C-alpha positions as CSV (number, residue, x, y, z in Angstrom):
1,M,0.0,0.0,0.0
2,T,1.2,3.5,-0.8
3,I,-0.1,4.9,2.5
4,S,-1.7,3.5,5.7
5,V,-5.3,4.2,5.1
6,P,-6.6,6.2,8.1
7,P,-10.0,5.2,9.6
8,T,-12.6,5.9,7.0
9,I,-16.4,5.5,7.0
10,G,-17.9,4.3,3.7
11,L,-21.1,5.9,2.6
12,V,-23.3,4.4,-0.1
13,L,-25.7,6.9,-1.7
14,A,-28.3,4.1,-2.3
15,G,-31.5,6.0,-2.8
16,G,-31.3,6.6,-6.5
17,Q,-34.7,5.8,-8.1
18,A,-34.7,4.0,-11.4
19,R,-37.3,6.3,-13.0
20,R,-36.1,5.5,-16.5
21,M,-36.6,1.8,-15.7
22,G,-40.0,2.0,-14.1
23,G,-39.0,2.9,-10.5
24,G,-37.4,1.0,-7.6
25,D,-33.9,1.2,-6.2
26,K,-31.0,0.9,-8.7
27,A,-28.9,-0.6,-6.0
28,F,-30.9,-3.8,-6.2
29,I,-30.4,-4.3,-10.0
30,E,-28.5,-7.5,-10.6
31,I,-25.4,-7.4,-12.8
32,G,-23.5,-10.7,-13.4
33,G,-25.5,-12.5,-10.7
34,K,-24.9,-9.9,-8.0
35,T,-26.8,-6.8,-7.0
36,I,-25.0,-3.5,-7.7
37,I,-25.0,-2.8,-4.0
38,Q,-23.2,-6.1,-3.3
39,R,-20.6,-5.1,-5.8
40,V,-20.2,-1.7,-4.2
41,L,-19.9,-3.0,-0.7
42,A,-17.2,-5.5,-1.9
43,R,-15.1,-2.5,-3.0
44,L,-15.7,-0.4,0.1
45,R,-15.1,-3.0,2.8
46,P,-11.3,-3.6,2.5
47,D,-10.5,0.1,3.3
48,C,-13.5,1.2,5.4
49,T,-13.9,1.1,9.2
50,N,-17.7,0.9,8.9
51,I,-20.3,1.4,6.1
52,V,-23.6,3.3,6.2
53,L,-26.3,3.6,3.6
54,N,-28.0,6.8,2.7
55,A,-31.6,6.4,1.4
56,N,-34.9,8.0,2.0
57,G,-38.1,6.1,2.4
58,D,-38.5,2.8,4.2
59,P,-35.1,1.7,5.5
60,Q,-36.3,-1.9,5.9
61,R,-35.8,-2.6,2.2
62,F,-32.1,-2.7,2.9
63,S,-32.4,-4.9,6.0
64,A,-30.7,-7.9,4.3
65,Y,-27.4,-6.0,4.3
66,G,-27.3,-5.5,8.1
67,L,-26.1,-1.9,7.7
68,P,-27.3,1.4,9.2
69,V,-29.6,3.3,6.9
70,I,-29.8,7.1,7.2
71,A,-32.1,9.5,5.5
72,D,-31.2,13.0,4.2
73,S,-30.9,15.5,6.9
74,V,-31.9,18.3,4.5
75,K,-35.3,17.8,3.1
76,D,-36.9,18.5,-0.3
77,F,-34.6,16.3,-2.3
78,A,-31.6,18.5,-2.0
79,G,-29.5,16.1,-4.1
80,P,-26.4,14.1,-3.3
81,L,-24.9,16.8,-1.1
82,A,-27.7,16.2,1.4
83,G,-26.7,12.5,1.5
84,I,-23.1,13.5,2.0
85,L,-24.0,15.8,4.9
86,A,-26.1,13.1,6.5
87,G,-23.2,10.7,6.3
88,L,-20.8,13.2,7.8
89,D,-23.1,14.0,10.7
90,W,-23.6,10.2,11.3
91,T,-19.9,9.7,11.3
92,A,-19.3,12.5,13.8
93,R,-22.0,11.1,16.1
94,N,-21.1,7.5,16.0
95,F,-17.3,7.5,15.3
96,P,-16.1,10.8,16.8
97,G,-12.5,9.8,16.3
98,V,-12.8,9.2,12.6
99,E,-12.0,12.2,10.4
100,W,-12.7,10.8,6.9
101,M,-15.7,9.5,4.9
102,A,-15.6,8.0,1.4
103,S,-18.8,8.2,-0.7
104,V,-20.0,6.3,-3.7
105,P,-23.3,6.1,-5.6
106,G,-25.3,2.9,-5.4
107,D,-25.5,2.4,-9.1
108,C,-21.8,1.8,-10.1
109,P,-21.2,-1.9,-10.6
110,F,-17.5,-1.8,-11.6
111,L,-15.8,0.4,-9.0
112,P,-12.0,-0.2,-9.0
113,E,-10.2,-2.1,-6.3
114,G,-8.5,0.1,-3.8
115,F,-10.1,3.3,-4.8
116,V,-10.5,4.6,-1.3
117,E,-6.8,4.2,-0.7
118,R,-6.1,5.9,-4.0
119,L,-8.3,8.9,-3.0
120,H,-6.4,9.1,0.3
121,T,-3.1,9.0,-1.5
122,V,-3.9,12.0,-3.8
123,R,-5.4,14.1,-1.1
124,Q,-2.4,13.5,1.1
125,E,0.0,14.3,-1.7
126,Q,-1.8,17.6,-2.5
127,G,-2.6,18.5,1.1
128,K,-6.4,18.7,0.5
129,Q,-9.4,17.9,2.7
130,L,-11.4,16.6,-0.3
131,A,-10.7,14.2,-3.1
132,C,-12.8,12.8,-6.0
133,A,-12.4,10.4,-8.8
134,Q,-12.0,11.1,-12.5
135,S,-12.1,8.6,-15.5
136,G,-10.9,9.9,-18.8
137,E,-12.1,13.5,-19.0
138,W,-15.1,13.0,-16.7
139,R,-15.0,13.9,-13.0
140,H,-17.2,11.9,-10.6
141,P,-17.7,14.2,-7.6
142,V,-19.9,11.7,-5.8
143,V,-17.1,9.2,-5.8
144,G,-15.3,11.2,-3.2
145,L,-13.4,11.5,0.1
146,W,-14.6,14.1,2.6
147,H,-13.2,15.5,5.8
148,V,-15.7,15.3,8.6
149,G,-14.6,18.7,9.9
150,L,-16.2,20.4,6.9
151,R,-19.7,19.3,7.7
152,D,-20.8,22.6,9.3
153,D,-19.7,24.5,6.3
154,L,-21.5,22.1,4.1
155,R,-24.7,22.5,6.2
156,H,-24.5,26.3,5.8
157,A,-24.1,25.9,2.0
158,L,-27.1,23.7,1.8
159,V,-29.5,25.3,4.3
160,V,-28.6,29.0,4.1
161,E,-27.2,29.3,0.6
162,D,-29.5,26.7,-1.0
163,L,-26.4,25.4,-2.8
164,R,-27.0,22.1,-4.7
165,K,-24.0,21.7,-7.0
166,I,-21.2,19.5,-5.5
167,E,-18.4,21.0,-7.6
168,I,-19.2,24.6,-6.6
169,W,-18.9,23.7,-2.9
170,T,-15.8,21.5,-3.3
171,A,-14.0,24.2,-5.3
172,R,-14.2,26.5,-2.3
173,H,-12.0,24.2,-0.3
174,G,-9.8,22.7,-3.0
175,I,-10.1,19.1,-4.2
176,A,-7.5,16.5,-5.1
177,I,-8.3,14.5,-8.3
178,A,-7.5,10.8,-8.6
179,S,-7.6,9.7,-12.2
180,W,-8.3,6.3,-13.8
181,P,-8.4,5.4,-17.5
182,D,-11.9,5.0,-18.9
183,K,-10.9,2.2,-21.4
184,P,-11.5,-0.6,-21.9
185,V,-14.1,-0.2,-19.1
186,D,-15.0,3.0,-17.3
187,P,-14.7,2.0,-13.6
188,F,-17.3,4.5,-12.7
189,F,-19.9,3.4,-15.3
190,N,-23.3,3.9,-13.8
191,V,-26.6,2.2,-14.6
192,N,-29.4,4.5,-15.6
193,T,-31.4,2.8,-18.4
194,P,-32.3,-0.7,-19.6
195,E,-29.6,-0.2,-22.2
196,D,-27.1,0.4,-19.5
197,I,-28.1,-2.9,-17.8
198,M,-27.5,-4.8,-21.0
199,Q,-24.1,-3.1,-21.5
200,A,-23.2,-3.9,-17.8
201,E,-24.1,-7.5,-18.2
202,K,-21.8,-7.8,-21.2
203,L,-19.0,-6.1,-19.2
204,A,-19.6,-8.4,-16.3
205,A,-19.3,-11.4,-18.5
206,G,-15.7,-10.4,-19.3
207,E,-14.7,-10.0,-15.7
């Protein structure tokens, strides 16, 4: 390992509704015989002290995974930043000695191994409190690393400023970028449509 990964909470933003596929949770879509959330958890567990799921609605639908489920702390569907804030607040309450949280969306079935360690490496090299992933030319701000100490600033941005765009807020603090190639497979490919499911199945067959 490049660095010793400090204690880090993993947050899965698992509440994405598959509206373009008739509704439901995208995290439960099966790709290559495993649900997307199973695949996501397999990538988070090696480097995370604990894992929490962020989802609104009935938390019991995730009961099979035996993980805490937290709802957004800012209402009115404030977007992924609300889930990030909920995760940071949960971490501060339940693991007061932990300074870092890594987040991922619950619809990415091909996350790369060791991505949490990689995010820590780049933020340490660049002296930042935030880091996110990039594949090819595309940034993935939700695949990120967050310092728990920034949660009050984030709350102010969401509640007082009504800010919704992740990259506007992260730019204020500076963010380290960890890059991956997007060929032959984009490791941050996300499933949004029935066509994406078919493509993901083909990719899974080549794993």
